[in-house]
N, C-alpha and C positions, 0 to 999 in steps of 0.2 A: 820188286816183287820176286820172290824165289819160286822154285819149281813146285813147292808144296802149297803155294797160295794161288788162288784163282780169282780172276777178275769177274765180279758180279755186278751187273747193271740192273738196278731196280727202276723200271720204266713207269712213269706217271702218265697214264693213257688219256686222261681227260684234260681239256683246256677250257671247260665251261666256267663261267663266272660263278664264284662261290663254291667251287668244287671241294670235295672232301679228300680227294686222292693224295695230295701232299701230306696230309696228316697220317694216312695209312702208310705211305711210303717211308716217312720218317721213322715210324714205329717199327716197320719191317727192317729198315736199315739197322736200327738198334739191336734187333734180334740177331741179324746176320753178323754184326760186329762182335757181339757177345759170343756167338757160336764159334767164331774163329775159322781160319782157313780161307777167308774171302777178303779181297780188297774191294770194298763196296763203293759204288758210285750211284747216286740217285740222279736219273736223267729225266727232266721234266719237258714234255713235248711243248708246253706253253712257251718255252724259251727259244723255240726254233720256228723258222719260216717253212711251213709244210703246205705247199699248194695242193689243191685237189686235181688240177690238170696235170697229166703225165706226158712225157715224151712218147713218141711213136714206138721207139724200140724198147724191148724188154730189158730190165737191168740184168736179167740172167745172161743174156747174150752180149750186152755192152760191156759188162765188167767194170773196170776202173774208169772206162771212158764214158760211163753213163752221165748225162748232163744234169746233175743236180744243182739246185740253186745254191749260191755261196752261203746263204744263211742256214743251210742244212749241214754244212761240213762238220760241225762239232758233233751232231747227232750221228752222222755216218761213221765218224772216227770212233765214237763210243761203242756203237753196235759192233763194229769190226773188231775192236780190241777185246770185247767181252768173251769170257769162257762160258758164261751162263746168264740167264735172265730171270727176273721176277717181274711179271707184268701186273701192275695194279690197275684194275679197271672197274668202273661203275657199270651199271646196266641201264641203258636208255632204250625204252620201247622193246624190251626183250632181246637186246643185242648190245654190242659195245660201241664206243664213240667213233664218229667219222674221222676224228683226228688220229686215232690209233690205226684205223684201216689205211689212211693216207700214209702214215709213217712206215707201215709194213710194206705197202705197195711200192714205195720209192726205193726199197732195198730187196735184195734176194740172197746173195751169198753170205751176207753178214749173219744170217740165222742158221746157216747150214751146219748140221751135225753138232748142234749145241742144245743143251737142255733149257726148257722154259717151264717155270712154275707160275701159278696164278694166285693172286690175292684179289678177291672181288668184294664189292659191297653194293648194297641196293636196298630195295624194299623187302617184301616177304621172301623172295627167292635169293636174296643175298648176292645177286650178280651171277648166278650159276648159268643163266641163259647166255650171257655174254661170253663166259668161259667156254661153253660148248661150241659156240661159233668160232672163237679164237683157236680152239684145238684143230678144227678143220682147216683153217687158213694156214696156220703155222706148220701143220703136217705137210701141206702142199709145198712148203719151202724147205722141207727136209730137216726141220727142227724136231727135237724129241720132247714132246709135252708130257709133263708129270701128271699122274693120276690124282695124287693127293695134293689138294691146295687148301687155301683158307677162304672162307666165305663169311661175310658179315651181314646177315639179314637185319633190316631195320636199324642200320648203323647209327641213325640219328638219336636213338635211345640206348644203343649198346656201347657207346664210347663216352668217356668223360676225361677232360684235361689231356687229350691226345693219346689216351690209352683205352683198350677194350676193357669193359667191366667184368667179363667172364674170366675167372682165374685160370681156367683150363686152356685158354687160347695160347699161352706161351708154350705149353706142351705140344699143341698142334703145330705151332710154328717150328719147333725143334724137329718134329717128324718130317715136315716139309723140307727143312734144311738138311736132314740126314739123307733123304733121297736125292736132293739137288747136289749135295757134295759128292755122292757116289757117282751119279751120272756125269757130273762135271769132270771128275778125274778120269773116268773111263773114256769119255768122248774126246777130251783133250789129248789123251795118250793115243787114241785112234787117229786123230787128225795129224798128230806129229809123226806117226808111224807111216802113214800113207795118205795120199790125197783122197778125199771123198769122191766116189764115182758119181759123175753127173750125167 
């Protein structure tokens, strides 16, 4: 990966049986690959052991010594190596899944001074309630959340054969990636120029 290419992690936030998240993540990865400038990795939380019970000490203070389960090491490494994130989330009961909250809570510095975009799906609201809650949480971790995301209301009728039916969606994805690429370059330059103040 050269200096003009940025590591993008597309995070599948749901581990629910029959989830639609991997379909959305694959499509979003295609859009990012076609856009260029990103080395794209899809990270699926279902592949990792993410307990709900947390150690007493905060990961903010423990740093690399934080006692994470060995089954989480691949997730931690992927988050740490990322220059940017796209979080793919459904909406469960007007919020995001517990699996996603647990993954976030097990980490801290891995999100710091990095941009996060959101792609959500759900019923009538298209997952927007979940995104509003995630913006609050990730801002607390000093991530930079993007205003413009993608939302798929009634996804069960809006997709066919792994692709959204609305022909305008690809344009919305490009707008998201335009903003994400800008923030990714600016924030990586900033992190390389000086440590983020904590």
